[in-house]
N, C-alpha and C positions, 0 to 999 in steps of 0.2 A: 504494500500500500504506500502511496505517495502522499505526503502532506505538503501543502503549499501555503505560504503566507505572504501577502502583499504589504507594501508600505510605500510611503512617499506621496500619497494624495494630499489634497488641501485646497485652499482658496487662492486663486491667482487672477490677475487682471488680464483682459484680452491683450493678446500679443506676448504674454509672458510664457515662461517655460516651467516644466516640472519633469522630474525623473522618477518613474515608478520602478520599484524593485520587487522581485518575487523570490523568496528563499524556499528551496525544495529540500525535503528530508524524507527519510524512509527508504523505499525501494528505488533509489536513484538510478541504478543500472538499467531499470526497465523503461526509463523515459526515452522517448524518441523525439517527436516534434513538440514544441511548446508554443503557446500563443497567448495573446492578450485579446480579451473580449470586453465589451462595455454594454451597459444597460442604461438607457436614458429613461427619464421619468415617463411612465405610461407606455413604454415600448418593450419589444422583445430584446433579449440579449443578442448582440451581433458581434461578428468577428471584426477585429481591428487589424491585427497582423499576426503572422506566425513565422517561426524559424525552425528549420529542420536540424537534425543532428549534425548535418554537414554545413550548417550555417547559411543555407539558402533561405532568403526572406521573401515574403509576400505581404503586400499591404492592400487594404481597400482604398478605393479612389479618394475617399473623403480625407484621408490622412497622408497620402503620398506627398513626399517633399517636406513634410512637417514633422512626422514621427519617425523614429528609428528604433527598431527592435534589435536586441543583441542578447547573447548568453555567454556566461563564463562557466564552463563545465567544471573547472577546477574548484570553483566556489559554489557549485550547484545553484546558480543564480540566473535569473532572467530579468531583463531590463526593458523599459520603454522610455526613451527620451522623447519628450513632447515639446515642440517649439511652436511659436506663433499660435498659441492656443486661442480658440474661438468660443463664444458662449455655447455654440451647439456641440462642443466637445464635453459639456457638463454631463457626467454620468458616473455610475459606479463601475470601476474597472476591475476585471477579474483575470487572474492568471489561470491557465489551463495546461495540463500536460497530457499528451497522447502516449500511452504505454504499450509495450509488447503484450500480445494476447487480446488486444482490442479494448483495454481498459482506459479510463480517463479520470482525471482528478481536477477539482476546482479549489481555488482559494476562497477566502471569505469575502473578498472584495475590498476596494479602497475608493473613497469618494473623491472625485475631482470636480471642483466647481470653478467655472470661469465667469467672472462677473466684475464689473466696475463698481 
C-alpha cells in the first residue's frame, strides 16, 4: 500500500507562484506513473499533469506553459511548480500514484486559492 501526503497549498494572488509537494511512503517500489489532479468547487476531479517512471510528462491544455511536474525518486517525492496562477486554478489539488497490479492511491489533498 502507498501513502501519499501533499503540502504547499495556500492563498496566492493572481500571477503568483506556488510549489506543491507530495511525499510517498509505503510500497514505493510498486509506483509507476504519478500525477496531480484538482477538484474545483462544484466540479468533478480532473487531471492536471502526470509523469511516468521515465520522467515523460503530460499536461492538460489549461496549465501548459505555466505548471511543471517533476519527481525525485531518491526522495520519493512528486512536485508541481505552478507559475502565473489564475483565479480559475483555485481548487483542491490531489497527488495520485499508479501502481503495479492496477492499483492506485490518493493523497488527502491541499487547497490552492488564487485571489486578490
